TILOTI-425737 format. One line per field, with one value per atom (N, C-alpha, C): residue in one letter; atom name; z, y, x. Coordinates in steps of 0.2 Angstrom, whole numbers. Each point is the difference from the previous one (the first is absolute). Layout:
type <- c(A:...) .
atom <- c(CA:...) .
zz <- c(Z:...) .
yy <- c(Y:...) .
xx <- c(X:...) .
***
This chain:
type <- c(M:M:M:Q:Q:Q:F:F:F:K:K:K:T:T:T:M:M:M:L:L:L:P:P:P:L:L:L:L:L:L:L:L:L:A:A:A:G:G:G:S:S:S:L:L:L:L:L:L:A:A:A:A:A:A:P:P:P:Q:Q:Q:A:A:A:H:H:H:A:A:A:E:E:E:G:G:G:D:D:D:K:K:K:T:T:T:G:G:G:I:I:I:L:L:L:V:V:V:G:G:G:V:V:V:D:D:D:A:A:A:R:R:R:Q:Q:Q:H:H:H:S:S:S:W:W:W:Y:Y:Y:S:S:S:Y:Y:Y:A:A:A:G:G:G:V:V:V:T:T:T:R:R:R:H:H:H:F:F:F:G:G:G:E:E:E:H:H:H:A:A:A:Y:Y:Y:G:G:G:D:D:D:G:G:G:V:V:V:I:I:I:G:G:G:R:R:R:L:L:L:V:V:V:G:G:G:F:F:F:S:S:S:G:G:G:Q:Q:Q:Y:Y:Y:R:R:R:Y:Y:Y:S:S:S:S:S:S:S:S:S:V:V:V:A:A:A:S:S:S:Q:Q:Q:G:G:G:W:W:W:I:I:I:D:D:D:G:G:G:D:D:D:Y:Y:Y:T:T:T:G:G:G:L:L:L:E:E:E:A:A:A:L:L:L:L:L:L:G:G:G:Y:Y:Y:Q:Q:Q:K:K:K:V:V:V:F:F:F:T:T:T:A:A:A:L:L:L:T:T:T:V:V:V:R:R:R:G:G:G:Y:Y:Y:A:A:A:G:G:G:I:I:I:D:D:D:Y:Y:Y:E:E:E:G:G:G:H:H:H:Q:Q:Q:L:L:L:S:S:S:P:P:P:A:A:A:N:N:N:S:S:S:Y:Y:Y:D:D:D:G:G:G:N:N:N:S:S:S:G:G:G:G:G:G:H:H:H:V:V:V:G:G:G:G:G:G:K:K:K:V:V:V:R:R:R:L:L:L:D:D:D:L:L:L:E:E:E:S:S:S:D:D:D:F:F:F:A:A:A:M:M:M:P:P:P:N:N:N:Y:Y:Y:Y:Y:Y:N:N:N:L:L:L:I:I:I:A:A:A:T:T:T:Y:Y:Y:G:G:G:T:T:T:A:A:A:R:R:R:D:D:D:R:R:R:Y:Y:Y:W:W:W:V:V:V:R:R:R:A:A:A:R:R:R:G:G:G:G:G:G:R:R:R:D:D:D:F:F:F:S:S:S:G:G:G:F:F:F:V:V:V:V:V:V:G:G:G:P:P:P:E:E:E:I:I:I:I:I:I:A:A:A:T:T:T:G:G:G:D:D:D:R:R:R:Y:Y:Y:V:V:V:H:H:H:E:E:E:E:E:E:R:R:R:Y:Y:Y:G:G:G:V:V:V:F:F:F:V:V:V:N:N:N:V:V:V:R:R:R:R:R:R:L:L:L:L:L:L:P:P:P:A:A:A:M:M:M:L:L:L:S:S:S:I:I:I:S:S:S:A:A:A:G:G:G:Q:Q:Q:A:A:A:R:R:R:S:S:S:P:P:P:A:A:A:N:N:N:S:S:S:A:A:A:Y:Y:Y:V:V:V:T:T:T:P:P:P:Y:Y:Y:A:A:A:T:T:T:A:A:A:E:E:E:F:F:F:S:S:S:M:M:M:T:T:T:F:F:F) .
atom <- c(N:CA:C:N:CA:C:N:CA:C:N:CA:C:N:CA:C:N:CA:C:N:CA:C:N:CA:C:N:CA:C:N:CA:C:N:CA:C:N:CA:C:N:CA:C:N:CA:C:N:CA:C:N:CA:C:N:CA:C:N:CA:C:N:CA:C:N:CA:C:N:CA:C:N:CA:C:N:CA:C:N:CA:C:N:CA:C:N:CA:C:N:CA:C:N:CA:C:N:CA:C:N:CA:C:N:CA:C:N:CA:C:N:CA:C:N:CA:C:N:CA:C:N:CA:C:N:CA:C:N:CA:C:N:CA:C:N:CA:C:N:CA:C:N:CA:C:N:CA:C:N:CA:C:N:CA:C:N:CA:C:N:CA:C:N:CA:C:N:CA:C:N:CA:C:N:CA:C:N:CA:C:N:CA:C:N:CA:C:N:CA:C:N:CA:C:N:CA:C:N:CA:C:N:CA:C:N:CA:C:N:CA:C:N:CA:C:N:CA:C:N:CA:C:N:CA:C:N:CA:C:N:CA:C:N:CA:C:N:CA:C:N:CA:C:N:CA:C:N:CA:C:N:CA:C:N:CA:C:N:CA:C:N:CA:C:N:CA:C:N:CA:C:N:CA:C:N:CA:C:N:CA:C:N:CA:C:N:CA:C:N:CA:C:N:CA:C:N:CA:C:N:CA:C:N:CA:C:N:CA:C:N:CA:C:N:CA:C:N:CA:C:N:CA:C:N:CA:C:N:CA:C:N:CA:C:N:CA:C:N:CA:C:N:CA:C:N:CA:C:N:CA:C:N:CA:C:N:CA:C:N:CA:C:N:CA:C:N:CA:C:N:CA:C:N:CA:C:N:CA:C:N:CA:C:N:CA:C:N:CA:C:N:CA:C:N:CA:C:N:CA:C:N:CA:C:N:CA:C:N:CA:C:N:CA:C:N:CA:C:N:CA:C:N:CA:C:N:CA:C:N:CA:C:N:CA:C:N:CA:C:N:CA:C:N:CA:C:N:CA:C:N:CA:C:N:CA:C:N:CA:C:N:CA:C:N:CA:C:N:CA:C:N:CA:C:N:CA:C:N:CA:C:N:CA:C:N:CA:C:N:CA:C:N:CA:C:N:CA:C:N:CA:C:N:CA:C:N:CA:C:N:CA:C:N:CA:C:N:CA:C:N:CA:C:N:CA:C:N:CA:C:N:CA:C:N:CA:C:N:CA:C:N:CA:C:N:CA:C:N:CA:C:N:CA:C:N:CA:C:N:CA:C:N:CA:C:N:CA:C:N:CA:C:N:CA:C:N:CA:C:N:CA:C:N:CA:C:N:CA:C:N:CA:C:N:CA:C:N:CA:C:N:CA:C:N:CA:C:N:CA:C:N:CA:C:N:CA:C:N:CA:C:N:CA:C:N:CA:C:N:CA:C:N:CA:C:N:CA:C:N:CA:C:N:CA:C:N:CA:C:N:CA:C:N:CA:C:N:CA:C:N:CA:C:N:CA:C:N:CA:C:N:CA:C:N:CA:C:N:CA:C:N:CA:C:N:CA:C:N:CA:C:N:CA:C:N:CA:C:N:CA:C:N:CA:C:N:CA:C:N:CA:C:N:CA:C:N:CA:C:N:CA:C:N:CA:C:N:CA:C:N:CA:C:N:CA:C:N:CA:C:N:CA:C:N:CA:C:N:CA:C:N:CA:C:N:CA:C:N:CA:C:N:CA:C:N:CA:C:N:CA:C:N:CA:C:N:CA:C:N:CA:C:N:CA:C:N:CA:C:N:CA:C:N:CA:C:N:CA:C:N:CA:C:N:CA:C:N:CA:C:N:CA:C:N:CA:C:N:CA:C:N:CA:C:N:CA:C) .
zz <- c(272:4:-1:5:0:-2:4:-2:3:-2:2:4:5:4:-4:2:-4:4:5:4:-5:-3:-4:-5:-3:-5:4:6:3:2:1:1:-5:-6:-6:1:4:1:5:6:6:-1:5:-1:-1:4:-1:-1:-3:0:7:1:7:-1:6:0:-2:-4:-3:4:6:4:-1:-4:-3:6:0:4:-3:0:-4:4:-4:3:1:0:1:-6:1:-6:1:6:2:2:-2:2:2:5:3:-1:-1:0:3:4:3:-1:-1:-1:1:0:0:-4:-3:-4:2:2:2:-3:-2:-2:2:-1:2:-3:4:-2:-3:1:-2:4:1:3:-3:0:-1:3:1:3:-4:0:-4:3:-1:2:-5:-1:-5:1:-5:1:-7:-1:-6:1:-5:0:-6:1:-5:-1:-6:-1:-3:0:-2:6:0:6:6:-2:6:-3:4:-2:-4:-1:-3:-6:-3:-7:-5:-6:-5:2:-2:1:0:1:0:7:0:6:0:6:1:5:-1:4:1:7:2:5:-2:5:0:7:1:3:-2:2:3:4:3:2:-1:1:0:2:0:-4:-3:-3:0:-1:-1:-5:-4:-5:0:-2:-1:-6:1:-5:0:-5:0:1:-1:0:7:5:7:4:4:3:5:3:4:-3:-7:-4:0:3:0:-2:-3:-1:4:4:4:-4:-1:-3:4:0:3:-6:1:-6:3:-4:1:-7:0:-6:1:-6:1:-7:0:-6:1:-5:-1:-6:1:-6:0:-6:-1:-5:2:-4:-1:-2:-1:2:4:2:-4:-3:-3:3:3:3:-4:-1:-4:5:-3:5:4:-3:4:0:-2:-1:1:3:1:-4:-4:-4:2:2:1:-4:-3:-4:2:1:3:-5:1:-3:4:0:4:0:6:0:6:-1:5:1:7:2:4:-1:5:0:7:1:4:-2:4:2:6:3:2:-3:1:4:4:4:1:-3:-3:-7:-3:-7:-5:-5:-5:-7:-3:-7:-5:1:-5:1:6:1:-3:-5:-3:4:6:4:5:0:5:-2:5:-1:-1:-2:-1:-7:-1:-7:0:-5:-1:-6:-1:-6:0:-5:0:2:2:3:-2:-2:-2:5:1:5:-3:0:-1:5:3:5:-3:1:-1:6:2:7:-1:3:0:5:-1:4:7:5:7:2:-3:3:-3:-5:-3:4:0:5:-3:-7:-3:-1:2:0:-5:-4:-4:-1:-1:0:-4:-4:-4:0:2:0:-4:-5:-4:0:1:-1:-4:-3:-3:1:2:1:-5:-3:-4:3:7:3:0:1:-1:-4:-4:-4:4:5:5:-2:1:-1:7:1:6:-2:0:-1:5:3:5:-2:1:-1:6:2:6:-2:3:-1:6:3:6:1:6:2:7:1:6:5:5:5:6:0:6:2:-5:2:-1:-2:-1:-7:-4:-7:0:-2:0:-7:-3:-6:-2:-6:-2:-3:0:-4:-4:-6:-4:-1:0:-1:-5:-5:-4:0:1:0:-2:-3:-2:-3:-3:-4:-6:-3:-5:2:6:2:4:3:4:0:2:0:7:3:6:-1:3:0:7:2:7:-1:4:0:8:1:7:1:6:3:3:-1:3:4:5:4:0:-2:1:6:5:6:-1:-1:-2:6:6:6:3:-2:3:-3:-5:-4:4:-2:-7:-1:4:-1:-2:-3:-2:1:2:1:-5:-3:-5:2:0:2:-6:-1:-5:2:-2:1:-6:-1:-5:-1:-7:-2:-5:0:-5:-3:-7:-3:-6:-2:-6:-5:-6:-4:-2:-1:-2:5:6:6:4:-2:3:7:2:7:5:-3:4:1:4:1:8:1:7:2:6:2:0:-1:1:3:3:4:-1:-1:0:4:2:4:-2:-1:-2:4:3:2:-4:-2:-3:2:-1:3:-4:-1:-4:5:0:4:-4) .
yy <- c(-76:1:-5:-4:-5:2:5:2:7:4:7:-1:4:1:3:-2:3:5:3:5:6:3:6:-1:-6:-2:0:-3:0:7:5:7:3:-3:3:1:-5:0:4:0:3:-1:-3:-4:4:1:1:7:1:7:0:6:1:-4:-3:-4:4:-3:3:0:2:1:7:1:6:5:6:5:7:4:7:4:3:4:-3:-7:-3:1:3:1:-2:-1:-2:-7:-3:-7:-1:-4:-1:-8:-2:-7:-1:-5:-2:-8:-2:-7:-3:-6:-4:-6:-2:-6:-3:-7:-3:-7:-2:-7:-1:-6:-1:5:3:4:7:2:6:2:7:2:8:2:7:3:6:3:6:3:5:4:6:4:6:1:5:3:4:4:0:0:1:6:4:6:0:-1:1:7:2:7:1:-6:1:1:-1:1:-4:-7:-4:-6:-4:-5:-6:0:-6:1:6:2:2:2:1:7:0:6:-2:6:0:-2:-4:-3:2:2:0:-5:-3:-5:1:0:1:-5:-5:-5:0:-1:-1:-7:-2:-7:0:-5:-1:-8:-2:-7:-3:-6:-3:-7:-2:-6:-3:-6:-3:-5:-1:-5:-3:-6:-3:2:1:3:-2:-2:-2:6:6:6:2:-2:2:-6:2:-4:-5:3:-4:-4:1:-4:4:5:3:8:3:7:2:5:3:7:0:6:4:7:4:3:1:2:6:5:5:2:1:2:5:2:5:0:0:0:6:4:6:-1:-2:-1:4:1:4:-4:-1:-5:2:-4:1:-7:1:-6:1:-6:-1:-5:1:-5:-2:-7:-3:-4:-3:-3:-5:-5:-5:0:6:0:7:1:6:0:5:0:6:-1:6:-1:6:0:6:-1:5:0:6:1:5:0:4:-1:1:-1:-5:-3:-5:0:0:0:-6:-3:-5:1:-1:1:-6:-3:-6:2:-2:1:-7:-3:-7:0:-5:-1:-7:-2:4:2:6:2:-6:0:-5:3:2:3:-4:-6:-5:1:3:0:7:0:5:4:-3:4:5:0:4:7:5:7:2:6:3:0:-2:0:3:4:4:-2:-1:-1:1:-2:1:-7:1:-6:0:-5:-1:-5:0:-5:0:-6:-2:-4:2:-4:-1:-7:-2:-3:2:-3:0:-6:-1:4:1:5:-3:4:-2:-4:1:-4:-7:-2:-6:-6:-5:-6:-3:0:-2:5:0:5:-1:5:-1:6:0:6:-2:5:0:6:0:6:-2:5:-1:6:0:6:-1:5:0:7:-1:6:0:5:1:0:2:1:-6:-6:-6:-5:2:-4:-6:2:-4:-1:-6:-1:-4:1:-3:-1:-7:-1:-5:2:-4:-1:-7:-1:-4:3:-3:-2:-5:-2:-3:2:-3:0:-1:-1:4:4:3:-4:-2:-4:5:3:5:5:3:5:-2:-6:-3:-3:4:-2:-5:-6:-5:-3:-1:-3:0:-3:0:6:1:5:-3:3:-1:6:0:6:-2:4:0:6:0:6:-1:6:-1:6:-1:6:-4:4:-3:-6:-1:-5:-6:1:-5:0:-6:0:-5:2:-3:-1:-6:-2:-1:2:-2:-3:-5:-3:0:3:0:1:1:1:7:4:6:0:5:1:8:3:7:0:4:0:7:-1:6:3:-4:2:6:3:6:6:0:6:6:6:1:-2:-4:-2:-8:-2:-7:-3:-6:-4:-5:-1:-5:-4:-6:-4:-6:-2:-6:-3:-7:-4:-5:-3:-5:-2:-2:-2:4:3:4:-5:1:-4:4:-2:3:-6:0:-6:-1:5:-1:-3:-1:-3:-4:-6:-4:-1:0:-2:6:6:6:1:-4:1:1:5:2:3:0:2:8:3:7:2:6:3:7:3:7:2:6:3:8:2:7:3:6:3:6:1:6:3:6:4:6:1:6:5:6:5:7) .
xx <- c(44:-6:-5:-2:-4:-8:-2:-7:0:-5:-2:-6:0:-6:-6:-6:-6:-3:3:-3:-2:5:-2:-5:-1:-5:-7:-1:-6:-3:5:-2:-4:1:-4:-7:-3:-7:-3:2:-4:-7:-4:-5:-7:-4:-7:-2:-6:-3:-4:-3:-4:-6:-2:-6:-6:-5:-5:-7:1:-6:-3:-5:-2:-2:3:-2:1:-5:1:5:5:5:7:0:6:4:6:5:7:2:7:1:5:1:7:1:7:1:7:1:7:1:6:1:6:0:7:1:7:-1:6:1:6:0:6:1:6:2:7:3:6:5:5:5:-3:-6:-2:-7:0:-7:0:-6:-1:-7:0:-6:-2:-6:-2:-5:-1:-5:-2:-7:-2:-6:-2:-6:-3:-7:-3:-5:-1:-5:-4:-7:-5:-2:0:-2:-7:-4:-7:-4:-7:-4:2:2:2:4:2:5:-3:-6:-4:-3:1:-3:6:-2:5:3:7:4:7:4:7:3:5:3:8:2:7:3:6:2:8:2:6:2:5:2:8:2:7:2:6:2:7:1:6:1:6:1:7:1:7:0:5:1:7:1:6:0:6:0:7:1:7:4:6:4:7:4:7:4:-2:4:1:-4:1:4:5:4:-4:-5:-4:-6:0:-5:-7:-1:-7:1:-5:-1:-6:1:-6:-2:-7:-2:-5:0:-5:-4:-7:-4:-4:-1:-5:-3:-6:-4:-6:-2:-6:-3:-7:-4:-5:0:-5:-4:-6:-5:-6:-2:-7:-4:-6:-4:-7:-4:-8:-3:-6:-4:-7:-2:-6:-4:-6:-4:-6:0:-5:-5:-5:-5:4:4:3:7:3:8:2:6:3:7:1:7:4:6:4:7:1:7:4:6:5:6:3:7:4:6:4:8:3:7:1:6:2:8:1:7:2:6:2:8:2:7:3:6:2:7:2:6:3:5:2:7:0:6:2:6:5:-3:3:-2:1:-5:0:-1:6:-1:-4:-1:-3:-8:-2:-7:-3:-4:-3:-5:-2:-5:4:6:4:-1:0:-1:-8:-1:-6:-3:-6:-3:-7:-1:-7:-3:-6:-3:-8:-3:-7:-4:-6:-3:-8:-3:-7:-3:-6:-4:-7:-2:-7:-3:-6:-4:-7:-2:-7:-2:-6:-3:-7:-3:-7:-4:-6:-4:0:0:0:-5:-6:-6:-1:4:0:3:-4:3:6:1:6:5:6:5:5:2:6:4:6:5:6:2:6:4:6:4:6:2:6:4:6:5:6:2:7:4:6:4:6:2:6:6:0:7:4:-3:4:-4:-4:-4:-4:-3:-3:-7:-3:-7:-3:-6:-3:-7:-3:-7:-2:-6:-3:-8:-2:-7:-3:-6:-3:-7:-3:-7:-2:-6:-2:-8:-2:-7:-1:-5:-1:-4:3:-3:-2:-5:-2:5:3:5:7:1:7:0:4:1:6:-1:6:0:7:1:7:2:7:2:7:3:6:2:5:4:7:4:5:1:6:4:6:4:7:4:6:3:6:3:4:5:3:5:1:5:-4:-5:-3:-7:-3:-8:-1:-6:-2:-8:-2:-7:-2:-6:-3:-7:-1:-7:-2:-5:-2:-8:-2:-6:-1:-5:-1:-7:0:-6:-1:-5:-2:-5:1:-4:-4:-6:-5:-4:1:-4:3:5:3:-2:-5:-1:-2:3:3:7:3:6:0:6:0:7:0:7:0:6:1:6:0:6:0:6:1:6:1:6:0:6:0:7:2:6:3:6:3:6:0:6:2:6:3:1:-3:0:8:4:7:4:-3:4:-5:-2:-5:1:7:1:-1:-1:-2:-7:-3:-7:-1:-4:0:-8:-2:-6:0:-6:0:-7:0:-6:0:-6:-1:-6:0:-6:-1:-6:-1:-6:0:-5:-2:-6:-2:-7:0:-6:-2:-6:-3:-4:2:-4:-1) .
***
């Protein structure tokens, strides 16, 4: 096998928290998104529920997200030279949110499932089949009112020893937050890095649209460098 697709690795992250437009009584958030690069794509949809007074204060948070996608990678075990994969996944996490003056911190723990169906079958691919494990997630995000924006998300799942880390930093230009992003993701077999630019559109509050694009590469295979693009819509009510 020449390389493995990074689709299952990227799924470890699923992107944003609900937009922080303060409104008393807002407790439920929804998010839908899509991520695409050469030979792989996935989509996801989820819901968050805040059990405090509202979504913008201290309190317990529940998070449930489902994933679906397809990918392809080259392999010498397939007569046509390619393995096609279908992916499904689910994460169910419970956490706590702590709001500071200029920073919000969220920590989660829970269970993670991922299933892979390969065609043709590849007994050398450890991702094949269904896998269940624990998962932890940490979010750090700057206060909504600050002109300078920063966000860090880090996750780790034991089902396949996957990690996903994304850092963003930007500036608010009249409701459009623009800046660079860096992503590192991988498991026991492969590692991928992404370098790109993101835009968060805040003019739709209480909803928010986030899009990003850039370059993805695997250091172990310097020839495998491709563009990527993502989009996510989230809303709190």
